[in-house]
N, C-alpha and C positions, 0 to 999 in steps of 0.2 A: 371059560375065561374070556373076558372081553378084551379085544384089541382096539387100540386107538386108530381111527380111520385116517389115512394120509390125505393131505389136501389135494384136490383135483386141479392140476396146473394147465389143463387143456383150455384153449380159447374157443369161444363160440364162433360160428360162421359169420355172425353179424359184426363182432368185434374185428375179425380179420378183414372184412370188407371195408370197415371204417378206416382201419390203419392203412390199407392199400390205397384208398382214396386220398388220404392225407399225404402219403409219399408221392403219389402221382401229381398232386397239386404243387408240392414243394419242388419236384423236378421241373415241372412246367414253368414255375416262377423263376427258377434259376436260369432256365433256357432263355426266357424273355429278357432278363437282366443282361445276360451275356450278349444277346443279339443287339440290344439297345446300345450297349457299350461299344461294340464293334462298329455299329452304324454311326455312332457319335464321332468316333475317331476317324472313320472314313470320310465323314462330312467336314472335318476340320483338317485341311491339308497342312502338311508340315511346312515350316518356315525355313527357307534356304539360308545357309551361313556363307558369308563372303570373307575371304582372306585378302590381304593387301600385299602389294609390292611397292617399295619406296623408289620413286623416280628421281627425286632430288630433295635436298633439305636446305633450308634457309635460316639465317639467324633470327632469334626471337628474344625480346627483352625479358630477362628472368625476373624482373620486378613487376611485370605486367600480369595482373590477376585476371586473366581473360574471361570475359562474360559475353561479349558479342564480337562477331568476326565476319567480314565479307570482303569480296574482291570486286574492284571496279576500275576499269581503264588503266590497268597496269599497277595498281596500288592495293595494299591491304588497308581496310578501315577496321579499327578495333576499339571496343569499349572495355574498360577495366573496372573492377569492383573494389570493395572494401571502403569503409567510411574514411574520408580523408585522403584516399588514394585513387578515387574514381575519376576517369578521364575518357575523352573521345580523342582518337588519334588517327592521323593519316601516316602510313608507314611505307617506306621504300622496301620493296620485296627483297632485293639482292643483298642489301646491307643490314636490313632490320632497323635502320635508323628512323626515328620519328621526325617527320617533316612538318607537321602541324599538330597542335594539341591544345585542348581546353580542359579545365578542371571543372568537376561538377559541384564541388563544395562539400564540406565535412558532413553535412546532414544527409547526403545522398549516397546510396550504395548502387553504383551503376550496374546495369544488366544488359539485355539483348539490344542490338541495333540492327537496322536495315535501311537501305537506301530506297527512296521513292522519288523518281524524276530528279529534281535538283536539290533534294532534301535528304537529310538523315533523320530517321525517327528512332528514339531510344527510350528504354524503360528504366525504372528504378525498382529496387527489390520490394521494400515494404512501405514506401511512401504513397502508393496509389497514384503516382504522378509520372508522366512521361514528358519528353521534350522533343522539339523539332528544331534542327539546325540547318543552315545553308551549307551545302556540301563544299562550296568553293572556299569559304573563309571560316567555317565552323561557328558562325555567329548564330545565337539562338533566335528563332523566329517566333515560336509560341510554345505553350505547354498544354497538356491535356490530362484528364483524370480517367481512371479505370478502377474497377472493383478488384479486390484480391491482390495477390503478389504479381510482380513482373519478373519473368525468367528469360525466355528466348524470343527472338523476333526474326522473321524473314518475310518474303513477299513472292507472289506470282504475278501474272499480268493484270489481275483484278483487285487483289486484296493483300493487306498485310496480315500475317499469320503469327499469332502470339501464344506462347506457353506460359503457364502460371504455377507449375509444380504439381498440378493435378493431371489426371489422364485426359483432360479436356483441352483442345486447341480452339482458339477463337479466331475467326476471320473478321478483320476490321475493314471498314470503309476507309480508304487511304486519305480521304479529304476530311471527313468528320471525325475519324479515329474512334468510331463507335462499333460495337459488334454487329455483324450482319447474320452470321450463323456460327455454329460450333460443331465439332466432331469429337467423339470419344475414342481414344486410341486403345486398341485391344490386341492382345496376342493370345492365340488359342482360346478366344472367348473371354479372357480375363483382362480387366482394365490395367493399363500400364501407366503408373504415375512417374513423377520426377523427370519429366522430359525437359531438357535444359536448352542449350544453344541449338538453334534451328537453321536449316538451309534448304532452299528450293532447288532441286537438282533434277532436270529433265522430267518434269511432271510428277515428281515425288517429293515428299518432305523427309529430309534427313534430320534426325534428332539425337543429340547426345543423351544417354541415360545417366543421370547424375550418380557419381561414386562408382562408376564402372568404366571399363575400357571398350564399351560397346556403343555403336551407333545403330539405330533402327531406321529402316526405310518404311515410310507410312503412305498408304493410299489416301490421298486427300479427299476422296469422296466418301469412303466407308470408314476410315480411321483404322483399318486393319494393318497390322505390321506385315509387310511382304518380304522382309529380309533383315538379317542381323549382320552387321559388319564387325568382325572381331579384330580389335587393334591391340590385343595383348602383346607385349614385348616390343612395341614400336619405340619406346623411349630408350631401350638398350642400344638402338642404332645411333644415338646422339653422343655416345662416349660418356665420360664422367659427368655425373649429374650434380647440379648445384643443390644447396639446401637452404630453405625447404623446397619441396616440389609438391604440386597439387594435382588435381584430377584432369583427365581429358575434357576439354571444353572449347571447341572452336572448329567450325566447318566453313570453308569458303569454296565457291564454285566459279570457275572461269568458263562461262557459257561459250564464248567464242572459240576457245582453244580446247575445250573439254578437259580442263585440269581441275582436280580435286585436291584441296589442301586441308590439313588438320593440325591442330595444336592443342595446348592445354594451359592451365593456370600456372604461371611461373616456369613454364617449360623453356628450355634453351633453343628449341628448334621449331620451325614450321615444316611439316612434311608434305611434299607433293606425292600422292599415291595413286595407284591404279588398283582395281578390284577384280578378283577372280572368284567364281563360285566354288566352294569347297566340294570336292567329289564325295558324295555320300554324306555330306554334312547338312543335317537338318535339325531344327529344334521342335 
């Protein structure tokens, strides 16, 4: 009687060697990936988070759709947005009353402003057109053109610094108002767009991130975010809120007395705050 032969399931030494080599290569590949990942994270330092304490609060016009904001010689200067409601204002800090004001006209949506010597320089959103006013009487001196949108504006000792809704900040010659150089703002190596109102604070650029309660601190040489200021909950300190209310957007710095002010669109208050680094808080 013939019996059917069972299939031989043993593997040859050659096949075993090939499988062993494949496994070894796979383990080596996984190790390399892990080491590269760890090295990458080690090379990208975490970004510290800053909390705030309110020092004082001041009245703010709840009809002011704040787009630009700065402090100079004991006053706030503010630009407001929305077509038909855009203006440039000089504001008394203690009372919140507007002392001087000019209207931009219905065709313009006002955006960021900054002082430069005896002038105020301001942007509009989508017109590609900016204006220069005399800071004493708010009379228009000139206009200028730029590519793209206008969002935020500030200055250091050499340049005006402009945001346009992208991750790119432009450094403008303050006389010709043309770009001299640009930086790209990044956080953990990723580009950060929608940078809105800007302020130069002790060698750093502070920028509101649109639609958030966050302000980022930016290295003006590298564009890297060096800190995140978390202002969640600050509006709760102002009591009952008017309706409507809009986003955080307004940073002013009193260089002489080291005072930092923040506000927002249609907010009832301007807050003077101090910052403290959150213990164990990093992004």
